[in-house]
PDB file of N, CA, C and O in Angstrom:
ATOM      1  N   MET A   1       6.496  81.476   8.248  1.00  0.00           N
ATOM      2  CA  MET A   1       5.720  82.819   8.178  1.00  0.00           C
ATOM      3  C   MET A   1       5.032  82.859   9.743  1.00  0.00           C
ATOM      4  O   MET A   1       4.731  83.938  10.255  1.00  0.00           O
ATOM      5  N   ASP A   2       4.885  81.965  10.221  1.00  0.00           N
ATOM      6  CA  ASP A   2       4.199  82.060  11.612  1.00  0.00           C
ATOM      7  C   ASP A   2       5.374  82.319  12.946  1.00  0.00           C
ATOM      8  O   ASP A   2       4.954  82.807  13.994  1.00  0.00           O
ATOM      9  N   LEU A   3       6.871  81.947  12.799  1.00  0.00           N
ATOM     10  CA  LEU A   3       7.705  82.097  13.800  1.00  0.00           C
ATOM     11  C   LEU A   3       9.021  82.461  12.952  1.00  0.00           C
ATOM     12  O   LEU A   3       9.940  82.990  13.576  1.00  0.00           O
ATOM     13  N   GLY A   4       9.154  82.262  11.820  1.00  0.00           N
ATOM     14  CA  GLY A   4      10.061  82.616  10.878  1.00  0.00           C
ATOM     15  C   GLY A   4      11.466  81.525  11.179  1.00  0.00           C
ATOM     16  O   GLY A   4      11.920  81.305  12.302  1.00  0.00           O
ATOM     17  N   TRP A   5      12.016  80.910   9.838  1.00  0.00           N
ATOM     18  CA  TRP A   5      12.813  80.086   9.905  1.00  0.00           C
ATOM     19  C   TRP A   5      13.808  79.963  10.935  1.00  0.00           C
ATOM     20  O   TRP A   5      14.239  81.083  11.212  1.00  0.00           O
ATOM     21  N   THR A   6      14.376  79.004  11.649  1.00  0.00           N
ATOM     22  CA  THR A   6      14.968  78.657  12.715  1.00  0.00           C
ATOM     23  C   THR A   6      15.088  79.877  13.999  1.00  0.00           C
ATOM     24  O   THR A   6      16.099  80.252  14.593  1.00  0.00           O
ATOM     25  N   ASN A   7      13.925  80.237  14.131  1.00  0.00           N
ATOM     26  CA  ASN A   7      13.484  80.740  15.368  1.00  0.00           C
ATOM     27  C   ASN A   7      13.793  79.868  16.582  1.00  0.00           C
ATOM     28  O   ASN A   7      13.347  78.729  16.444  1.00  0.00           O
ATOM     29  N   PRO A   8      14.360  80.061  17.601  1.00  0.00           N
ATOM     30  CA  PRO A   8      14.951  79.594  18.537  1.00  0.00           C
ATOM     31  C   PRO A   8      13.860  78.584  19.286  1.00  0.00           C
ATOM     32  O   PRO A   8      14.120  77.500  19.808  1.00  0.00           O
ATOM     33  N   SER A   9      12.571  79.238  19.193  1.00  0.00           N
ATOM     34  CA  SER A   9      11.624  78.763  20.198  1.00  0.00           C
ATOM     35  C   SER A   9      10.481  77.921  18.819  1.00  0.00           C
ATOM     36  O   SER A   9       9.276  78.172  18.853  1.00  0.00           O
ATOM     37  N   ALA A  10      10.890  77.240  18.029  1.00  0.00           N
ATOM     38  CA  ALA A  10      10.561  76.484  17.354  1.00  0.00           C
ATOM     39  C   ALA A  10       9.592  75.529  17.567  1.00  0.00           C
ATOM     40  O   ALA A  10       8.455  75.355  17.130  1.00  0.00           O
ATOM     41  N   ARG A  11      10.573  74.739  18.625  1.00  0.00           N
ATOM     42  CA  ARG A  11       9.875  73.297  19.125  1.00  0.00           C
ATOM     43  C   ARG A  11       9.029  73.449  20.118  1.00  0.00           C
ATOM     44  O   ARG A  11       8.094  72.648  20.121  1.00  0.00           O
ATOM     45  N   ALA A  12       9.077  74.536  21.297  1.00  0.00           N
ATOM     46  CA  ALA A  12       8.501  74.732  22.166  1.00  0.00           C
ATOM     47  C   ALA A  12       6.925  75.457  21.289  1.00  0.00           C
ATOM     48  O   ALA A  12       5.902  74.931  21.726  1.00  0.00           O
ATOM     49  N   LEU A  13       6.708  76.378  20.340  1.00  0.00           N
ATOM     50  CA  LEU A  13       6.185  77.255  20.101  1.00  0.00           C
ATOM     51  C   LEU A  13       5.222  76.618  18.914  1.00  0.00           C
ATOM     52  O   LEU A  13       4.164  77.207  18.694  1.00  0.00           O
ATOM     53  N   ALA A  14       5.546  75.432  18.134  1.00  0.00           N
ATOM     54  CA  ALA A  14       4.940  75.092  16.987  1.00  0.00           C
ATOM     55  C   ALA A  14       3.995  74.359  17.479  1.00  0.00           C
ATOM     56  O   ALA A  14       3.858  73.857  18.594  1.00  0.00           O
ATOM     57  N   GLU A  15       2.983  74.334  16.007  1.00  0.00           N
ATOM     58  CA  GLU A  15       1.374  74.258  16.292  1.00  0.00           C
ATOM     59  C   GLU A  15       1.145  72.771  15.082  1.00  0.00           C
ATOM     60  O   GLU A  15       1.964  72.367  14.256  1.00  0.00           O
ATOM     61  N   PRO A  16      -0.148  72.266  15.358  1.00  0.00           N
ATOM     62  CA  PRO A  16      -0.185  71.049  14.396  1.00  0.00           C
ATOM     63  C   PRO A  16      -0.772  71.935  13.158  1.00  0.00           C
ATOM     64  O   PRO A  16      -1.410  72.981  13.281  1.00  0.00           O
ATOM     65  N   ILE A  17      -0.514  71.465  12.274  1.00  0.00           N
ATOM     66  CA  ILE A  17      -1.426  71.624  10.808  1.00  0.00           C
ATOM     67  C   ILE A  17      -2.335  70.203  10.739  1.00  0.00           C
ATOM     68  O   ILE A  17      -1.906  69.051  10.805  1.00  0.00           O
ATOM     69  N   PRO A  18      -3.907  70.715  10.563  1.00  0.00           N
ATOM     70  CA  PRO A  18      -4.760  71.854  10.069  1.00  0.00           C
ATOM     71  C   PRO A  18      -5.083  72.552  11.117  1.00  0.00           C
ATOM     72  O   PRO A  18      -5.484  73.678  10.825  1.00  0.00           O
ATOM     73  N   THR A  19      -5.052  72.219  12.647  1.00  0.00           N
ATOM     74  CA  THR A  19      -6.096  72.625  13.777  1.00  0.00           C
ATOM     75  C   THR A  19      -5.314  73.805  14.470  1.00  0.00           C
ATOM     76  O   THR A  19      -5.989  74.581  15.145  1.00  0.00           O
ATOM     77  N   GLY A  20      -3.666  74.062  14.348  1.00  0.00           N
ATOM     78  CA  GLY A  20      -3.137  74.764  15.268  1.00  0.00           C
ATOM     79  C   GLY A  20      -3.219  76.457  14.932  1.00  0.00           C
ATOM     80  O   GLY A  20      -3.352  76.679  13.728  1.00  0.00           O
ATOM     81  N   GLY A  21      -3.170  77.512  15.685  1.00  0.00           N
ATOM     82  CA  GLY A  21      -3.833  78.509  15.585  1.00  0.00           C
ATOM     83  C   GLY A  21      -3.087  79.116  14.160  1.00  0.00           C
ATOM     84  O   GLY A  21      -3.811  79.476  13.232  1.00  0.00           O
ATOM     85  N   PRO A  22      -2.116  79.173  14.087  1.00  0.00           N
ATOM     86  CA  PRO A  22      -1.569  79.938  12.754  1.00  0.00           C
ATOM     87  C   PRO A  22      -1.873  79.395  11.455  1.00  0.00           C
ATOM     88  O   PRO A  22      -1.707  79.878  10.334  1.00  0.00           O
ATOM     89  N   CYS A  23      -2.424  78.126  11.889  1.00  0.00           N
ATOM     90  CA  CYS A  23      -3.150  77.990  10.446  1.00  0.00           C
ATOM     91  C   CYS A  23      -4.401  77.789  10.553  1.00  0.00           C
ATOM     92  O   CYS A  23      -4.804  77.149   9.581  1.00  0.00           O
ATOM     93  N   ALA A  24      -5.166  78.025  11.248  1.00  0.00           N
ATOM     94  CA  ALA A  24      -6.735  78.272  11.286  1.00  0.00           C
ATOM     95  C   ALA A  24      -6.842  79.857  11.005  1.00  0.00           C
ATOM     96  O   ALA A  24      -7.804  80.259  10.352  1.00  0.00           O
ATOM     97  N   ARG A  25      -5.965  80.681  11.439  1.00  0.00           N
ATOM     98  CA  ARG A  25      -5.924  82.031  11.172  1.00  0.00           C
ATOM     99  C   ARG A  25      -5.524  82.648   9.329  1.00  0.00           C
ATOM    100  O   ARG A  25      -5.645  83.713   8.725  1.00  0.00           O
ATOM    101  N   LEU A  26      -5.123  81.548   9.073  1.00  0.00           N
ATOM    102  CA  LEU A  26      -4.751  81.219   7.443  1.00  0.00           C
ATOM    103  C   LEU A  26      -6.187  80.845   6.598  1.00  0.00           C
ATOM    104  O   LEU A  26      -6.759  81.524   5.746  1.00  0.00           O
ATOM    105  N   ARG A  27      -6.531  79.596   7.116  1.00  0.00           N
ATOM    106  CA  ARG A  27      -7.603  79.111   6.596  1.00  0.00           C
ATOM    107  C   ARG A  27      -8.845  80.225   6.693  1.00  0.00           C
ATOM    108  O   ARG A  27      -9.581  80.530   5.755  1.00  0.00           O
ATOM    109  N   ALA A  28      -8.893  80.678   7.843  1.00  0.00           N
ATOM    110  CA  ALA A  28      -9.625  81.900   7.792  1.00  0.00           C
ATOM    111  C   ALA A  28      -9.764  83.214   6.745  1.00  0.00           C
ATOM    112  O   ALA A  28     -10.725  83.615   6.088  1.00  0.00           O
ATOM    113  N   ALA A  29      -8.522  83.657   6.866  1.00  0.00           N
ATOM    114  CA  ALA A  29      -8.475  84.648   5.736  1.00  0.00           C
ATOM    115  C   ALA A  29      -8.763  84.276   4.716  1.00  0.00           C
ATOM    116  O   ALA A  29      -9.527  84.967   4.043  1.00  0.00           O
ATOM    117  N   ALA A  30      -8.216  82.921   4.161  1.00  0.00           N
ATOM    118  CA  ALA A  30      -8.634  82.838   2.565  1.00  0.00           C
ATOM    119  C   ALA A  30     -10.082  82.333   2.340  1.00  0.00           C
ATOM    120  O   ALA A  30     -10.574  82.508   1.225  1.00  0.00           O
ATOM    121  N   LEU A  31     -10.823  81.705   3.335  1.00  0.00           N
ATOM    122  CA  LEU A  31     -12.049  81.778   3.454  1.00  0.00           C
ATOM    123  C   LEU A  31     -12.551  83.442   3.453  1.00  0.00           C
ATOM    124  O   LEU A  31     -13.077  83.705   2.372  1.00  0.00           O
ATOM    125  N   ARG A  32     -12.529  84.242   4.090  1.00  0.00           N
ATOM    126  CA  ARG A  32     -12.793  85.290   4.009  1.00  0.00           C
ATOM    127  C   ARG A  32     -12.799  86.222   3.007  1.00  0.00           C
ATOM    128  O   ARG A  32     -13.656  87.081   2.803  1.00  0.00           O
ATOM    129  N   HIS A  33     -11.602  85.963   2.275  1.00  0.00           N
ATOM    130  CA  HIS A  33     -11.122  86.664   1.303  1.00  0.00           C
ATOM    131  C   HIS A  33     -11.136  85.752  -0.155  1.00  0.00           C
ATOM    132  O   HIS A  33     -10.613  86.070  -1.223  1.00  0.00           O
ATOM    133  N   ARG A  34     -11.783  84.720   0.115  1.00  0.00           N
ATOM    134  CA  ARG A  34     -11.677  83.695  -0.803  1.00  0.00           C
ATOM    135  C   ARG A  34     -10.662  83.879  -2.143  1.00  0.00           C
ATOM    136  O   ARG A  34     -10.905  84.119  -3.326  1.00  0.00           O
ATOM    137  N   ILE A  35      -9.414  83.653  -1.398  1.00  0.00           N
ATOM    138  CA  ILE A  35      -7.880  83.535  -2.171  1.00  0.00           C
ATOM    139  C   ILE A  35      -7.697  82.010  -1.944  1.00  0.00           C
ATOM    140  O   ILE A  35      -8.284  81.201  -1.225  1.00  0.00           O
ATOM    141  N   TYR A  36      -6.609  81.909  -2.871  1.00  0.00           N
ATOM    142  CA  TYR A  36      -5.453  80.623  -2.419  1.00  0.00           C
ATOM    143  C   TYR A  36      -4.539  81.253  -1.338  1.00  0.00           C
ATOM    144  O   TYR A  36      -4.393  82.473  -1.407  1.00  0.00           O
ATOM    145  N   VAL A  37      -3.900  80.576  -0.341  1.00  0.00           N
ATOM    146  CA  VAL A  37      -2.562  80.530   0.169  1.00  0.00           C
ATOM    147  C   VAL A  37      -1.850  79.448   0.205  1.00  0.00           C
ATOM    148  O   VAL A  37      -2.202  78.277   0.349  1.00  0.00           O
ATOM    149  N   CYS A  38      -0.524  80.049   0.022  1.00  0.00           N
ATOM    150  CA  CYS A  38       0.636  79.201   0.139  1.00  0.00           C
ATOM    151  C   CYS A  38       1.758  80.041   1.253  1.00  0.00           C
ATOM    152  O   CYS A  38       2.136  81.213   1.221  1.00  0.00           O
ATOM    153  N   ALA A  39       2.095  78.952   2.200  1.00  0.00           N
ATOM    154  CA  ALA A  39       2.724  79.493   3.252  1.00  0.00           C
ATOM    155  C   ALA A  39       3.510  78.717   4.317  1.00  0.00           C
ATOM    156  O   ALA A  39       2.884  77.842   4.915  1.00  0.00           O
ATOM    157  N   GLY A  40       4.483  78.870   4.556  1.00  0.00           N
ATOM    158  CA  GLY A  40       5.171  78.221   5.437  1.00  0.00           C
ATOM    159  C   GLY A  40       4.837  78.413   6.779  1.00  0.00           C
ATOM    160  O   GLY A  40       4.687  79.507   7.323  1.00  0.00           O
ATOM    161  N   LEU A  41       4.697  77.032   7.426  1.00  0.00           N
ATOM    162  CA  LEU A  41       4.011  77.303   8.908  1.00  0.00           C
ATOM    163  C   LEU A  41       5.162  76.154   9.603  1.00  0.00           C
ATOM    164  O   LEU A  41       5.517  75.161   8.967  1.00  0.00           O
ATOM    165  N   THR A  42       5.754  76.516  11.232  1.00  0.00           N
ATOM    166  CA  THR A  42       6.172  75.346  11.981  1.00  0.00           C
ATOM    167  C   THR A  42       5.542  74.666  12.652  1.00  0.00           C
ATOM    168  O   THR A  42       4.953  74.930  13.700  1.00  0.00           O
ATOM    169  N   GLU A  43       5.642  73.523  11.962  1.00  0.00           N
ATOM    170  CA  GLU A  43       4.349  72.168  12.022  1.00  0.00           C
ATOM    171  C   GLU A  43       4.700  71.054  13.643  1.00  0.00           C
ATOM    172  O   GLU A  43       5.727  70.446  13.945  1.00  0.00           O
ATOM    173  N   ARG A  44       3.614  71.145  14.245  1.00  0.00           N
ATOM    174  CA  ARG A  44       4.091  69.912  15.403  1.00  0.00           C
ATOM    175  C   ARG A  44       3.498  68.998  14.815  1.00  0.00           C
ATOM    176  O   ARG A  44       2.478  69.107  14.134  1.00  0.00           O
ATOM    177  N   ASP A  45       4.162  67.960  15.067  1.00  0.00           N
ATOM    178  CA  ASP A  45       3.323  66.354  15.030  1.00  0.00           C
ATOM    179  C   ASP A  45       3.759  65.567  16.092  1.00  0.00           C
ATOM    180  O   ASP A  45       4.722  64.814  15.945  1.00  0.00           O
ATOM    181  N   GLY A  46       3.124  65.664  17.204  1.00  0.00           N
ATOM    182  CA  GLY A  46       3.439  64.629  18.268  1.00  0.00           C
ATOM    183  C   GLY A  46       4.493  65.382  19.169  1.00  0.00           C
ATOM    184  O   GLY A  46       4.347  66.511  19.638  1.00  0.00           O
ATOM    185  N   GLU A  47       5.822  64.369  19.360  1.00  0.00           N
ATOM    186  CA  GLU A  47       6.950  65.671  19.652  1.00  0.00           C
ATOM    187  C   GLU A  47       7.729  65.785  18.616  1.00  0.00           C
ATOM    188  O   GLU A  47       8.871  66.127  18.922  1.00  0.00           O
ATOM    189  N   ARG A  48       7.511  65.600  17.310  1.00  0.00           N
ATOM    190  CA  ARG A  48       8.390  65.794  15.975  1.00  0.00           C
ATOM    191  C   ARG A  48       7.640  67.556  15.692  1.00  0.00           C
ATOM    192  O   ARG A  48       6.546  68.029  16.001  1.00  0.00           O
ATOM    193  N   VAL A  49       8.808  68.115  14.994  1.00  0.00           N
ATOM    194  CA  VAL A  49       8.583  69.245  14.527  1.00  0.00           C
ATOM    195  C   VAL A  49       9.310  69.559  13.160  1.00  0.00           C
ATOM    196  O   VAL A  49      10.498  69.352  12.911  1.00  0.00           O
ATOM    197  N   PHE A  50       8.237  70.166  12.227  1.00  0.00           N
ATOM    198  CA  PHE A  50       8.398  70.203  10.784  1.00  0.00           C
ATOM    199  C   PHE A  50       8.645  71.522  10.507  1.00  0.00           C
ATOM    200  O   PHE A  50       8.264  72.334  11.350  1.00  0.00           O
ATOM    201  N   ASN A  51       9.328  72.023   9.283  1.00  0.00           N
ATOM    202  CA  ASN A  51       9.546  73.241   8.747  1.00  0.00           C
ATOM    203  C   ASN A  51       8.894  72.914   7.471  1.00  0.00           C
ATOM    204  O   ASN A  51       9.358  72.416   6.445  1.00  0.00           O
ATOM    205  N   SER A  52       7.345  73.433   7.865  1.00  0.00           N
ATOM    206  CA  SER A  52       6.238  73.276   6.543  1.00  0.00           C
ATOM    207  C   SER A  52       5.820  73.875   5.667  1.00  0.00           C
ATOM    208  O   SER A  52       6.132  75.045   5.884  1.00  0.00           O
ATOM    209  N   ALA A  53       5.205  73.793   4.640  1.00  0.00           N
ATOM    210  CA  ALA A  53       4.027  74.425   3.949  1.00  0.00           C
ATOM    211  C   ALA A  53       2.460  73.573   3.528  1.00  0.00           C
ATOM    212  O   ALA A  53       2.086  72.412   3.363  1.00  0.00           O
ATOM    213  N   VAL A  54       1.855  74.999   3.483  1.00  0.00           N
ATOM    214  CA  VAL A  54       0.678  74.554   3.158  1.00  0.00           C
ATOM    215  C   VAL A  54      -0.119  75.522   1.882  1.00  0.00           C
ATOM    216  O   VAL A  54      -0.197  76.676   1.461  1.00  0.00           O
ATOM    217  N   LEU A  55      -0.456  74.594   1.718  1.00  0.00           N
ATOM    218  CA  LEU A  55      -1.701  75.493   0.272  1.00  0.00           C
ATOM    219  C   LEU A  55      -3.053  74.978   0.789  1.00  0.00           C
ATOM    220  O   LEU A  55      -3.440  73.820   0.949  1.00  0.00           O
ATOM    221  N   ILE A  56      -3.737  76.288   1.031  1.00  0.00           N
ATOM    222  CA  ILE A  56      -4.872  76.635   1.451  1.00  0.00           C
ATOM    223  C   ILE A  56      -5.823  77.185   0.354  1.00  0.00           C
ATOM    224  O   ILE A  56      -5.807  78.264  -0.238  1.00  0.00           O
ATOM    225  N   ASP A  57      -6.770  75.972   0.250  1.00  0.00           N
ATOM    226  CA  ASP A  57      -7.699  76.753  -1.014  1.00  0.00           C
ATOM    227  C   ASP A  57      -8.946  77.933  -0.610  1.00  0.00           C
ATOM    228  O   ASP A  57      -9.283  78.128   0.558  1.00  0.00           O
ATOM    229  N   ARG A  58      -9.435  78.524  -1.556  1.00  0.00           N
ATOM    230  CA  ARG A  58     -10.397  79.577  -1.154  1.00  0.00           C
ATOM    231  C   ARG A  58     -11.430  79.306  -0.408  1.00  0.00           C
ATOM    232  O   ARG A  58     -12.219  80.149   0.020  1.00  0.00           O
ATOM    233  N   ASP A  59     -11.481  78.067  -0.206  1.00  0.00           N
ATOM    234  CA  ASP A  59     -12.868  77.621   0.879  1.00  0.00           C
ATOM    235  C   ASP A  59     -12.356  77.296   2.121  1.00  0.00           C
ATOM    236  O   ASP A  59     -13.077  76.884   3.029  1.00  0.00           O
ATOM    237  N   GLY A  60     -11.060  77.464   2.235  1.00  0.00           N
ATOM    238  CA  GLY A  60     -10.529  77.274   3.714  1.00  0.00           C
ATOM    239  C   GLY A  60      -9.635  76.279   3.929  1.00  0.00           C
ATOM    240  O   GLY A  60      -8.725  76.680   4.655  1.00  0.00           O
ATOM    241  N   VAL A  61      -9.479  74.803   3.498  1.00  0.00           N
ATOM    242  CA  VAL A  61      -9.383  73.838   3.255  1.00  0.00           C
ATOM    243  C   VAL A  61      -8.084  73.797   2.808  1.00  0.00           C
ATOM    244  O   VAL A  61      -7.438  74.149   1.821  1.00  0.00           O
ATOM    245  N   VAL A  62      -7.896  73.181   3.999  1.00  0.00           N
ATOM    246  CA  VAL A  62      -5.787  72.359   3.648  1.00  0.00           C
ATOM    247  C   VAL A  62      -5.971  71.472   2.487  1.00  0.00           C
ATOM    248  O   VAL A  62      -6.600  70.414   2.493  1.00  0.00           O
ATOM    249  N   ARG A  63      -5.234  72.119   1.288  1.00  0.00           N
ATOM    250  CA  ARG A  63      -5.293  70.790   0.410  1.00  0.00           C
ATOM    251  C   ARG A  63      -4.204  70.557   0.357  1.00  0.00           C
ATOM    252  O   ARG A  63      -4.241  69.868  -0.662  1.00  0.00           O
ATOM    253  N   SER A  64      -2.864  70.569   0.727  1.00  0.00           N
ATOM    254  CA  SER A  64      -1.784  69.946   0.808  1.00  0.00           C
ATOM    255  C   SER A  64      -0.549  70.321   1.631  1.00  0.00           C
ATOM    256  O   SER A  64      -0.092  71.459   1.526  1.00  0.00           O
ATOM    257  N   VAL A  65       0.051  69.362   2.499  1.00  0.00           N
ATOM    258  CA  VAL A  65       1.159  69.901   3.011  1.00  0.00           C
ATOM    259  C   VAL A  65       2.817  69.262   2.576  1.00  0.00           C
ATOM    260  O   VAL A  65       3.124  68.086   2.383  1.00  0.00           O
ATOM    261  N   HIS A  66       3.372  70.035   2.535  1.00  0.00           N
ATOM    262  CA  HIS A  66       4.791  69.367   2.463  1.00  0.00           C
ATOM    263  C   HIS A  66       5.947  70.017   3.637  1.00  0.00           C
ATOM    264  O   HIS A  66       6.263  71.190   3.836  1.00  0.00           O
ATOM    265  N   ARG A  67       6.395  68.817   4.268  1.00  0.00           N
ATOM    266  CA  ARG A  67       7.516  68.939   5.294  1.00  0.00           C
ATOM    267  C   ARG A  67       8.549  69.143   4.057  1.00  0.00           C
ATOM    268  O   ARG A  67       8.681  68.518   3.004  1.00  0.00           O
ATOM    269  N   LYS A  68       9.239  70.287   4.610  1.00  0.00           N
ATOM    270  CA  LYS A  68      10.506  70.479   3.435  1.00  0.00           C
ATOM    271  C   LYS A  68      11.616  69.571   4.277  1.00  0.00           C
ATOM    272  O   LYS A  68      11.601  68.869   5.289  1.00  0.00           O
ATOM    273  N   LEU A  69      12.465  69.935   3.407  1.00  0.00           N
ATOM    274  CA  LEU A  69      13.636  69.182   3.290  1.00  0.00           C
ATOM    275  C   LEU A  69      14.338  70.045   4.372  1.00  0.00           C
ATOM    276  O   LEU A  69      13.760  71.070   4.734  1.00  0.00           O
ATOM    277  N   ASN A  70      15.506  69.727   4.906  1.00  0.00           N
ATOM    278  CA  ASN A  70      16.468  71.094   5.451  1.00  0.00           C
ATOM    279  C   ASN A  70      18.151  70.424   5.479  1.00  0.00           C
ATOM    280  O   ASN A  70      18.854  69.810   6.281  1.00  0.00           O
ATOM    281  N   GLU A  71      18.258  70.929   4.186  1.00  0.00           N
ATOM    282  CA  GLU A  71      19.830  70.907   4.277  1.00  0.00           C
ATOM    283  C   GLU A  71      20.953  71.560   4.558  1.00  0.00           C
ATOM    284  O   GLU A  71      22.120  71.169   4.503  1.00  0.00           O
ATOM    285  N   LEU A  72      20.576  72.424   4.815  1.00  0.00           N
ATOM    286  CA  LEU A  72      21.648  73.501   5.866  1.00  0.00           C
ATOM    287  C   LEU A  72      21.510  73.035   7.220  1.00  0.00           C
ATOM    288  O   LEU A  72      20.429  72.915   7.798  1.00  0.00           O
ATOM    289  N   ASP A  73      22.880  72.722   7.808  1.00  0.00           N
ATOM    290  CA  ASP A  73      22.932  72.835   9.194  1.00  0.00           C
ATOM    291  C   ASP A  73      22.368  73.534  10.106  1.00  0.00           C
ATOM    292  O   ASP A  73      22.242  73.005  11.210  1.00  0.00           O
ATOM    293  N   ILE A  74      21.938  74.730   9.926  1.00  0.00           N
ATOM    294  CA  ILE A  74      21.232  75.476  10.803  1.00  0.00           C
ATOM    295  C   ILE A  74      19.739  75.118  11.014  1.00  0.00           C
ATOM    296  O   ILE A  74      19.058  75.364  12.009  1.00  0.00           O
ATOM    297  N   GLY A  75      19.375  74.497   9.893  1.00  0.00           N
ATOM    298  CA  GLY A  75      18.007  73.773   9.955  1.00  0.00           C
ATOM    299  C   GLY A  75      17.701  72.697  10.853  1.00  0.00           C
ATOM    300  O   GLY A  75      16.718  72.615  11.590  1.00  0.00           O
ATOM    301  N   GLN A  76      18.723  71.811  10.705  1.00  0.00           N
ATOM    302  CA  GLN A  76      19.044  70.688  11.422  1.00  0.00           C
ATOM    303  C   GLN A  76      18.742  70.342  12.855  1.00  0.00           C
ATOM    304  O   GLN A  76      18.249  69.231  13.050  1.00  0.00           O
ATOM    305  N   ALA A  77      18.908  70.932  13.631  1.00  0.00           N
ATOM    306  CA  ALA A  77      18.787  70.986  14.746  1.00  0.00           C
ATOM    307  C   ALA A  77      17.341  71.403  15.328  1.00  0.00           C
ATOM    308  O   ALA A  77      17.100  71.234  16.523  1.00  0.00           O
ATOM    309  N   LEU A  78      16.491  71.893  14.543  1.00  0.00           N
ATOM    310  CA  LEU A  78      15.063  72.478  15.413  1.00  0.00           C
ATOM    311  C   LEU A  78      14.432  71.571  14.202  1.00  0.00           C
ATOM    312  O   LEU A  78      13.263  71.322  14.494  1.00  0.00           O
ATOM    313  N   TYR A  79      14.734  71.094  13.167  1.00  0.00           N
ATOM    314  CA  TYR A  79      13.288  70.657  12.781  1.00  0.00           C
ATOM    315  C   TYR A  79      13.431  68.926  12.106  1.00  0.00           C
ATOM    316  O   TYR A  79      14.408  68.873  11.359  1.00  0.00           O
ATOM    317  N   GLU A  80      12.919  67.986  12.180  1.00  0.00           N
ATOM    318  CA  GLU A  80      12.633  67.055  11.921  1.00  0.00           C
ATOM    319  C   GLU A  80      13.085  66.922  10.078  1.00  0.00           C
ATOM    320  O   GLU A  80      12.659  67.740   9.263  1.00  0.00           O
ATOM    321  N   GLY A  81      13.953  65.807   9.711  1.00  0.00           N
ATOM    322  CA  GLY A  81      13.674  65.715   8.086  1.00  0.00           C
ATOM    323  C   GLY A  81      12.888  65.343   7.670  1.00  0.00           C
ATOM    324  O   GLY A  81      12.417  64.486   8.417  1.00  0.00           O
ATOM    325  N   SER A  82      12.195  65.481   6.569  1.00  0.00           N
ATOM    326  CA  SER A  82      11.449  64.932   5.563  1.00  0.00           C
ATOM    327  C   SER A  82      11.834  63.595   5.105  1.00  0.00           C
ATOM    328  O   SER A  82      13.048  63.461   4.956  1.00  0.00           O
ATOM    329  N   SER A  83      11.027  62.453   4.813  1.00  0.00           N
ATOM    330  CA  SER A  83      11.228  60.939   4.672  1.00  0.00           C
ATOM    331  C   SER A  83      10.796  60.758   2.996  1.00  0.00           C
ATOM    332  O   SER A  83      10.896  59.752   2.294  1.00  0.00           O
ATOM    333  N   ARG A  84      10.271  62.151   2.637  1.00  0.00           N
ATOM    334  CA  ARG A  84       9.793  61.620   1.134  1.00  0.00           C
ATOM    335  C   ARG A  84       9.757  63.100   0.466  1.00  0.00           C
ATOM    336  O   ARG A  84       9.423  63.957   1.284  1.00  0.00           O
ATOM    337  N   PHE A  85       9.971  63.493  -0.576  1.00  0.00           N
ATOM    338  CA  PHE A  85       9.740  64.753  -1.568  1.00  0.00           C
ATOM    339  C   PHE A  85       8.607  65.080  -1.737  1.00  0.00           C
ATOM    340  O   PHE A  85       8.375  66.287  -1.811  1.00  0.00           O
ATOM    341  N   PRO A  86       7.329  63.959  -1.875  1.00  0.00           N
ATOM    342  CA  PRO A  86       5.960  64.765  -2.070  1.00  0.00           C
ATOM    343  C   PRO A  86       5.591  65.353  -1.336  1.00  0.00           C
ATOM    344  O   PRO A  86       6.117  65.521  -0.236  1.00  0.00           O
ATOM    345  N   CYS A  87       4.079  66.079  -1.919  1.00  0.00           N
ATOM    346  CA  CYS A  87       3.534  66.402  -0.540  1.00  0.00           C
ATOM    347  C   CYS A  87       2.222  65.717   0.035  1.00  0.00           C
ATOM    348  O   CYS A  87       1.407  65.180  -0.716  1.00  0.00           O
ATOM    349  N   ASN A  88       2.075  65.767   1.370  1.00  0.00           N
ATOM    350  CA  ASN A  88       1.095  64.593   1.694  1.00  0.00           C
ATOM    351  C   ASN A  88       0.026  65.643   1.639  1.00  0.00           C
ATOM    352  O   ASN A  88       0.216  66.829   1.911  1.00  0.00           O
ATOM    353  N   ASN A  89      -1.211  65.067   1.233  1.00  0.00           N
ATOM    354  CA  ASN A  89      -2.691  65.295   1.255  1.00  0.00           C
ATOM    355  C   ASN A  89      -3.333  65.408   2.293  1.00  0.00           C
ATOM    356  O   ASN A  89      -3.512  64.384   2.952  1.00  0.00           O
ATOM    357  N   ILE A  90      -3.824  66.547   2.720  1.00  0.00           N
ATOM    358  CA  ILE A  90      -5.240  66.766   3.794  1.00  0.00           C
ATOM    359  C   ILE A  90      -6.423  67.094   3.454  1.00  0.00           C
ATOM    360  O   ILE A  90      -6.817  67.730   2.476  1.00  0.00           O
ATOM    361  N   ARG A  91      -7.022  66.587   4.385  1.00  0.00           N
ATOM    362  CA  ARG A  91      -8.634  66.614   3.882  1.00  0.00           C
ATOM    363  C   ARG A  91      -9.088  67.916   5.182  1.00  0.00           C
ATOM    364  O   ARG A  91     -10.244  68.331   5.262  1.00  0.00           O
TER     365      ARG A  91
END
């Protein structure tokens, strides 16, 4: 959602979840409109970059982050692979 899947700038522009700009804007919108948001974001975790999805509740709290598996060759050059299928819970 923030950069688009396989954007060539993904490694340079990825931001952390939940504190990076794209996630912060989604959190504020969820709180302002009192809605749940599920969206794909380019996530930075140190030097690693993931194609992730977040679930944000109506209070603007990130309830879950899922680092997606990238089975297609086009995504493997940009994103780290997820080491597990279940979602990671964040508070």
